[in-house]
NUDRENMAR-416214 format. One record per residue (C-alpha): residue in three letters; x, y, z; residue number from 1. Coordinates in nm, 2 decimals. Layout:
N
residuo/u/v/w/num
ALA/X/Y/Z/NUM
...
# end
This chain:
381
residuo/u/v/w/num
UNK/-7.16/0.99/2.83/1
UNK/-7.19/1.38/2.85/2
UNK/-6.91/1.43/3.10/3
UNK/-6.62/1.19/2.86/4
UNK/-6.75/1.42/2.55/5
UNK/-6.73/1.75/2.72/6
UNK/-6.39/1.70/2.92/7
UNK/-6.27/1.60/2.53/8
UNK/-6.38/1.92/2.39/9
UNK/-6.23/2.09/2.70/10
UNK/-5.91/1.95/2.67/11
UNK/-5.92/1.73/2.93/12
UNK/-5.54/1.56/2.93/13
UNK/-5.68/1.18/3.10/14
UNK/-6.02/1.18/2.88/15
UNK/-5.87/1.29/2.63/16
UNK/-5.61/1.02/2.69/17
UNK/-5.90/0.76/2.73/18
UNK/-6.09/0.85/2.41/19
UNK/-5.79/0.81/2.19/20
UNK/-5.67/0.49/2.31/21
UNK/-6.02/0.32/2.41/22
UNK/-6.26/0.20/2.20/23
UNK/-6.55/0.27/2.44/24
UNK/-6.90/0.10/2.43/25
UNK/-7.15/0.22/2.62/26
UNK/-7.55/0.13/2.62/27
UNK/-7.79/0.36/2.83/28
UNK/-8.00/0.06/2.89/29
UNK/-7.99/-0.31/2.86/30
UNK/-8.39/-0.35/2.93/31
UNK/-8.59/-0.06/2.91/32
UNK/-8.90/-0.23/2.91/33
UNK/-8.82/-0.40/3.27/34
UNK/-8.68/-0.06/3.37/35
UNK/-9.03/0.14/3.23/36
UNK/-9.26/-0.07/3.44/37
UNK/-9.03/-0.04/3.72/38
UNK/-9.02/0.35/3.70/39
UNK/-9.39/0.35/3.69/40
UNK/-9.38/0.19/4.02/41
UNK/-9.22/0.40/4.20/42
UNK/-8.91/0.33/4.35/43
UNK/-9.04/0.09/4.72/44
UNK/-8.84/-0.17/4.77/45
UNK/-9.16/-0.45/4.66/46
UNK/-9.13/-0.23/4.32/47
UNK/-8.74/-0.24/4.19/48
UNK/-8.74/-0.65/4.07/49
UNK/-8.95/-0.53/3.79/50
UNK/-8.68/-0.40/3.63/51
UNK/-8.56/-0.73/3.64/52
UNK/-8.79/-0.85/3.36/53
UNK/-8.85/-0.78/3.00/54
UNK/-9.20/-0.81/2.86/55
UNK/-9.16/-1.09/2.73/56
UNK/-9.10/-1.21/3.14/57
UNK/-8.77/-1.31/3.10/58
UNK/-8.48/-1.24/3.38/59
UNK/-8.20/-1.15/3.19/60
UNK/-8.01/-1.18/3.47/61
UNK/-8.00/-1.56/3.43/62
UNK/-8.14/-1.55/3.08/63
UNK/-7.76/-1.66/2.97/64
UNK/-7.59/-1.98/2.87/65
UNK/-7.44/-2.18/3.20/66
UNK/-7.14/-2.25/3.04/67
UNK/-6.96/-2.27/3.43/68
UNK/-7.15/-2.64/3.48/69
UNK/-7.07/-2.74/3.18/70
UNK/-6.69/-2.63/3.22/71
UNK/-6.73/-2.80/3.57/72
UNK/-6.86/-3.14/3.41/73
UNK/-6.60/-3.14/3.16/74
UNK/-6.34/-3.15/3.43/75
UNK/-6.47/-3.36/3.61/76
UNK/-6.40/-3.61/3.32/77
UNK/-6.10/-3.50/3.28/78
UNK/-6.16/-3.35/2.92/79
UNK/-6.04/-3.00/2.97/80
UNK/-5.84/-2.84/2.77/81
UNK/-5.75/-3.17/2.52/82
UNK/-6.14/-3.24/2.42/83
UNK/-6.32/-2.92/2.60/84
UNK/-6.23/-2.58/2.55/85
UNK/-6.12/-2.39/2.87/86
UNK/-6.22/-2.07/2.68/87
UNK/-6.44/-1.94/2.39/88
UNK/-6.69/-2.24/2.50/89
UNK/-6.94/-2.26/2.24/90
UNK/-7.33/-2.18/2.32/91
UNK/-7.57/-2.55/2.34/92
UNK/-7.68/-2.57/1.99/93
UNK/-8.09/-2.60/2.19/94
UNK/-8.01/-2.26/2.31/95
UNK/-7.98/-2.11/1.95/96
UNK/-8.30/-2.26/1.85/97
UNK/-8.57/-2.00/1.77/98
UNK/-8.85/-2.14/2.02/99
UNK/-8.54/-2.16/2.30/100
UNK/-8.64/-1.97/2.65/101
UNK/-8.43/-1.66/2.57/102
UNK/-8.48/-1.32/2.53/103
UNK/-8.49/-1.12/2.20/104
UNK/-8.24/-0.84/2.47/105
UNK/-8.02/-1.17/2.54/106
UNK/-7.99/-1.27/2.17/107
UNK/-7.89/-0.96/2.08/108
UNK/-7.62/-0.89/2.39/109
UNK/-7.49/-1.25/2.25/110
UNK/-7.43/-1.13/1.88/111
UNK/-7.29/-0.80/2.01/112
UNK/-7.02/-1.03/2.21/113
UNK/-6.96/-1.18/1.86/114
UNK/-6.89/-0.96/1.66/115
UNK/-6.67/-0.73/1.90/116
UNK/-6.36/-0.84/2.06/117
UNK/-6.42/-0.68/2.41/118
UNK/-6.17/-0.72/2.67/119
UNK/-6.30/-0.57/2.97/120
UNK/-6.68/-0.53/3.07/121
UNK/-6.92/-0.39/3.35/122
UNK/-7.31/-0.36/3.39/123
UNK/-7.37/-0.11/3.59/124
UNK/-7.73/-0.17/3.82/125
UNK/-7.86/-0.05/4.16/126
UNK/-8.02/-0.16/4.47/127
UNK/-7.70/-0.22/4.69/128
UNK/-7.33/-0.07/4.65/129
UNK/-7.08/-0.27/4.60/130
UNK/-6.89/-0.43/4.32/131
UNK/-6.94/-0.88/4.21/132
UNK/-6.73/-1.01/3.97/133
UNK/-6.72/-1.41/3.89/134
UNK/-6.82/-1.71/3.92/135
UNK/-7.20/-1.64/3.98/136
UNK/-7.27/-1.95/3.95/137
UNK/-7.22/-2.17/4.26/138
UNK/-7.07/-2.55/4.19/139
UNK/-7.31/-2.79/4.35/140
UNK/-7.18/-3.03/4.66/141
UNK/-7.10/-3.40/4.59/142
UNK/-7.37/-3.57/4.67/143
UNK/-7.41/-3.73/5.02/144
UNK/-7.37/-4.12/5.02/145
UNK/-7.69/-4.30/5.09/146
UNK/-7.53/-4.46/5.43/147
UNK/-7.39/-4.19/5.57/148
UNK/-7.59/-4.01/5.83/149
UNK/-7.70/-3.66/5.80/150
UNK/-7.57/-3.38/6.06/151
UNK/-7.88/-3.18/6.24/152
UNK/-7.80/-2.90/6.12/153
UNK/-7.79/-3.06/5.71/154
UNK/-7.93/-2.86/5.46/155
UNK/-8.08/-2.96/5.09/156
UNK/-7.80/-2.72/4.88/157
UNK/-7.42/-2.67/5.02/158
UNK/-7.32/-2.44/4.73/159
UNK/-6.93/-2.44/4.71/160
UNK/-6.77/-2.12/4.54/161
UNK/-6.54/-2.20/4.27/162
UNK/-6.30/-1.92/4.13/163
UNK/-6.23/-1.85/3.82/164
UNK/-5.86/-1.89/3.71/165
UNK/-5.81/-1.49/3.66/166
UNK/-5.97/-1.45/4.09/167
UNK/-5.69/-1.23/4.15/168
UNK/-5.75/-1.01/3.82/169
UNK/-6.08/-1.02/3.93/170
UNK/-6.01/-0.88/4.26/171
UNK/-5.79/-0.60/4.12/172
UNK/-6.00/-0.51/3.87/173
UNK/-6.28/-0.50/4.14/174
UNK/-6.10/-0.32/4.38/175
UNK/-6.04/-0.05/4.13/176
UNK/-6.37/0.04/4.11/177
UNK/-6.45/0.01/4.47/178
UNK/-6.12/0.16/4.64/179
UNK/-6.23/0.48/4.39/180
UNK/-6.53/0.51/4.53/181
UNK/-6.62/0.83/4.76/182
UNK/-6.84/0.54/5.04/183
UNK/-6.86/0.24/4.87/184
UNK/-6.57/0.08/5.12/185
UNK/-6.73/0.26/5.38/186
UNK/-6.97/-0.09/5.53/187
UNK/-6.93/-0.04/5.90/188
UNK/-7.28/0.05/5.85/189
UNK/-7.35/-0.31/5.69/190
UNK/-7.48/-0.30/5.39/191
UNK/-7.78/-0.13/5.22/192
UNK/-8.05/-0.43/5.32/193
UNK/-7.87/-0.69/5.48/194
UNK/-7.50/-0.75/5.65/195
UNK/-7.21/-0.70/5.49/196
UNK/-7.07/-0.92/5.29/197
UNK/-6.77/-0.79/5.14/198
UNK/-6.57/-0.81/5.40/199
UNK/-6.54/-0.42/5.44/200
UNK/-6.38/-0.38/5.12/201
UNK/-6.68/-0.31/4.89/202
UNK/-6.62/-0.61/4.64/203
UNK/-6.73/-0.97/4.65/204
UNK/-6.77/-1.30/4.44/205
UNK/-7.11/-1.36/4.30/206
UNK/-7.16/-1.68/4.40/207
UNK/-7.06/-1.58/4.74/208
UNK/-7.32/-1.33/4.75/209
UNK/-7.60/-1.37/4.52/210
UNK/-7.52/-1.72/4.34/211
UNK/-7.68/-1.82/4.03/212
UNK/-7.64/-1.94/3.71/213
UNK/-7.65/-1.83/3.35/214
UNK/-7.51/-1.42/3.42/215
UNK/-7.38/-1.22/3.17/216
UNK/-7.07/-1.19/3.39/217
UNK/-7.02/-1.57/3.34/218
UNK/-7.09/-1.61/3.01/219
UNK/-6.85/-1.31/2.88/220
UNK/-6.56/-1.51/3.07/221
UNK/-6.61/-1.84/2.93/222
UNK/-6.76/-1.76/2.56/223
UNK/-6.53/-1.46/2.50/224
UNK/-6.22/-1.28/2.56/225
UNK/-6.40/-1.00/2.80/226
UNK/-6.37/-0.99/3.24/227
UNK/-6.72/-0.90/3.27/228
UNK/-6.86/-0.77/3.70/229
UNK/-7.16/-0.62/3.81/230
UNK/-7.10/-0.27/3.99/231
UNK/-7.35/-0.19/4.20/232
UNK/-7.40/0.17/4.20/233
UNK/-7.58/0.29/4.54/234
UNK/-7.84/0.17/4.79/235
UNK/-8.11/0.33/4.59/236
UNK/-8.24/0.23/4.28/237
UNK/-8.45/0.56/4.18/238
UNK/-8.27/0.83/4.33/239
UNK/-8.43/1.15/4.40/240
UNK/-8.29/1.43/4.10/241
UNK/-8.18/1.63/4.42/242
UNK/-7.95/1.35/4.49/243
UNK/-7.80/1.27/4.12/244
UNK/-7.51/1.47/4.16/245
UNK/-7.37/1.36/4.46/246
UNK/-7.44/1.03/4.31/247
UNK/-7.28/1.15/3.99/248
UNK/-6.99/1.26/4.21/249
UNK/-6.94/0.93/4.41/250
UNK/-6.92/0.70/4.09/251
UNK/-6.73/0.97/3.82/252
UNK/-6.33/0.86/3.94/253
UNK/-6.41/0.51/3.99/254
UNK/-6.55/0.45/3.62/255
UNK/-6.26/0.62/3.50/256
UNK/-6.05/0.46/3.68/257
UNK/-6.22/0.10/3.59/258
UNK/-6.18/0.21/3.22/259
UNK/-5.82/0.24/3.25/260
UNK/-5.76/-0.07/3.37/261
UNK/-5.79/-0.22/3.03/262
UNK/-5.44/-0.08/2.94/263
UNK/-5.29/-0.31/3.24/264
UNK/-5.13/-0.65/3.15/265
UNK/-5.01/-0.75/2.77/266
UNK/-5.07/-0.67/2.44/267
UNK/-4.97/-0.74/2.09/268
UNK/-5.00/-0.91/1.78/269
UNK/-4.96/-1.22/1.63/270
UNK/-4.85/-1.26/1.29/271
UNK/-4.69/-1.51/1.03/272
UNK/-4.33/-1.48/0.85/273
UNK/-4.46/-1.32/0.63/274
UNK/-4.62/-1.02/0.82/275
UNK/-4.98/-1.17/0.79/276
UNK/-5.20/-1.15/1.10/277
UNK/-5.32/-1.48/1.22/278
UNK/-5.74/-1.46/1.33/279
UNK/-5.77/-1.70/1.66/280
UNK/-5.45/-1.75/1.75/281
UNK/-5.46/-1.91/2.14/282
UNK/-5.23/-1.69/2.35/283
UNK/-5.18/-1.90/2.67/284
UNK/-5.02/-1.77/3.01/285
UNK/-4.84/-1.98/3.21/286
UNK/-5.01/-2.08/3.56/287
UNK/-5.36/-1.91/3.44/288
UNK/-5.56/-2.22/3.32/289
UNK/-5.77/-2.00/3.11/290
UNK/-5.67/-1.91/2.71/291
UNK/-5.80/-1.58/2.53/292
UNK/-5.78/-1.60/2.16/293
UNK/-5.63/-1.30/1.92/294
UNK/-5.86/-1.06/1.68/295
UNK/-5.97/-1.08/1.28/296
UNK/-5.66/-0.84/1.29/297
UNK/-5.42/-1.06/1.51/298
UNK/-5.45/-0.84/1.76/299
UNK/-5.56/-0.93/2.12/300
UNK/-5.56/-0.79/2.46/301
UNK/-5.48/-1.01/2.84/302
UNK/-5.55/-0.83/3.16/303
UNK/-5.29/-0.95/3.42/304
UNK/-5.18/-0.83/3.73/305
UNK/-4.81/-0.70/3.75/306
UNK/-4.55/-0.93/3.78/307
UNK/-4.32/-1.22/3.51/308
UNK/-4.55/-1.43/3.27/309
UNK/-4.43/-1.71/3.05/310
UNK/-4.70/-1.66/2.74/311
UNK/-4.73/-1.88/2.42/312
UNK/-4.88/-1.84/2.13/313
UNK/-5.01/-2.10/1.90/314
UNK/-5.28/-2.14/1.62/315
UNK/-5.37/-2.46/1.41/316
UNK/-5.05/-2.53/1.09/317
UNK/-4.82/-2.31/1.28/318
UNK/-4.56/-2.39/1.56/319
UNK/-4.62/-2.23/1.87/320
UNK/-4.39/-1.98/2.01/321
UNK/-4.29/-1.89/2.37/322
UNK/-4.18/-1.56/2.52/323
UNK/-4.15/-1.41/2.87/324
UNK/-4.31/-1.09/2.92/325
UNK/-4.30/-0.82/3.21/326
UNK/-4.64/-0.65/3.33/327
UNK/-4.52/-0.36/3.50/328
UNK/-4.73/-0.09/3.83/329
UNK/-4.80/0.12/3.57/330
UNK/-5.08/0.16/3.36/331
UNK/-5.00/0.04/2.99/332
UNK/-4.99/-0.32/2.83/333
UNK/-4.65/-0.44/2.75/334
UNK/-4.61/-0.50/2.43/335
UNK/-4.55/-0.88/2.34/336
UNK/-4.58/-0.94/1.96/337
UNK/-4.51/-1.30/1.83/338
UNK/-4.41/-1.44/1.50/339
UNK/-4.52/-1.81/1.42/340
UNK/-4.29/-2.05/1.15/341
UNK/-4.56/-2.27/0.89/342
UNK/-4.55/-2.60/1.05/343
UNK/-4.55/-2.91/0.84/344
UNK/-4.73/-3.12/1.05/345
UNK/-5.02/-3.08/0.88/346
UNK/-4.88/-3.19/0.54/347
UNK/-4.74/-3.50/0.75/348
UNK/-5.05/-3.57/0.87/349
UNK/-5.20/-3.60/0.51/350
UNK/-4.91/-3.79/0.39/351
UNK/-4.99/-4.03/0.68/352
UNK/-5.38/-4.04/0.58/353
UNK/-5.27/-4.12/0.25/354
UNK/-5.04/-4.42/0.39/355
UNK/-5.35/-4.56/0.59/356
UNK/-5.18/-4.39/0.88/357
UNK/-4.89/-4.68/0.82/358
UNK/-4.55/-4.60/0.84/359
UNK/-4.38/-4.46/0.50/360
UNK/-4.09/-4.70/0.44/361
UNK/-3.79/-4.51/0.43/362
UNK/-3.54/-4.53/0.10/363
UNK/-3.19/-4.68/0.22/364
UNK/-2.95/-4.41/0.01/365
UNK/-2.67/-4.61/-0.18/366
UNK/-2.93/-4.87/-0.27/367
UNK/-3.14/-4.77/-0.65/368
UNK/-3.53/-4.84/-0.59/369
UNK/-3.68/-5.09/-0.83/370
UNK/-3.94/-4.91/-1.10/371
UNK/-4.23/-5.05/-0.90/372
UNK/-4.10/-4.89/-0.56/373
UNK/-4.05/-4.54/-0.73/374
UNK/-4.38/-4.58/-0.88/375
UNK/-4.52/-4.62/-0.53/376
UNK/-4.32/-4.38/-0.34/377
UNK/-4.47/-4.14/-0.60/378
UNK/-4.83/-4.24/-0.54/379
UNK/-4.75/-4.18/-0.16/380
UNK/-4.65/-3.82/-0.19/381
# end
C-alpha cells in the first residue's frame, strides 16, 4: 500500500497507470484475531496454524459453502446448465440461517463479494512458497462395487482432480506471479517443509497439494465472476524484521505483474437498442463451460488467454447477440460490446398461457370473421 501511494505521487508511469485504470481493494487481515494469537505464540512450526482459527473457533480456510460438490452432483444428473447453473451458484439457504456454523468474517466477506463485481483476487498467506489455484476441492472417486476385490494397496479415499473450465487461465495467472518472483521457481531444494509439489514451476492445483472443501477460492469462482488464487509468499510465516526488506523485494514485481493481468482478455458493455445498460446479462465464451454476468452498469470483464473466441451475450427478454473477439498477447483487454434487441417471446408466452398453452386459431385471409370469433380473438390478445 505504501509503495503504490509513494510511487503514484512520484510519477511512476507503471504504478500511475495501474492505479488509474484499476479499482484495487486491499484487506490487511482477514482474520485479525487468529493473527494475534499466532503472533503471541511465536513462529515455531507448532504454533503458526493458530492463525487459521477465529476467536469463535472457525477455520476460515474451510468455512465457505462447498459449491463445487453441488455442481458436480448436478452434472452427474445432467442438470447443468438448464436446471442448475454453471456460474453464480446460489448460497444454500441453510448456510445463511442465523444459527449456521459460519464465522462473522466469512459472512462479511461473502456480503463484500456480492456487493462488488470483483474480477481477479488473491489471498496472501505464508508458510510455503507457491501459488495454488482452484479447484481446492477433490472430487470423490466413485464407490467400489461390493463384489469387486480390493487391491492390496487400497486406501479408503482416492480423490480425483477436477479441473475448472478456466484451468488454462488459472495456470496463466499463477505462472504470472511465480515466474516474476525472485525465488519461487527455484524448487531444486524441494518445498519449504515437504517435497516439491509444483513440478519445479512454483504453481499447483489446490486439490493436488492440499485438498479441502469450502475454500474462498472455489467459492469465488462458482458464486461470483472473480478468479481467485492463494499465494504463499514464503516459507516463514513470521520473518524477522531484518528479513522483511528481502521478502518485499522477492514479491514486489510479482504483485504488480499479477494485478496487471486484470487487463488481459475481453471487456465491454451490454446495452439495449436505446443505449440503456442491461444488468445481469450472461456472457458465454465458446469452449469454456463457465459463464459470467454483467454488473449493474451493464459492464463486464472476462480474463482470457490469447486467442480467438466466439462470445455471446444473453439476457431475459432479449435476443442473444454473438460475435468473435480476439485476445492479444499484449496487456490490454479487447473491447467487445453487445447491443441486444427486444424479444417478443415473453409476450408470446403470456398469450399462450392465457390460451391454456393451446395454439391460437389462425385467421384465414379473405374470409370475414364472425362476431363470436372476433370477440374470442380480442379476449385472447
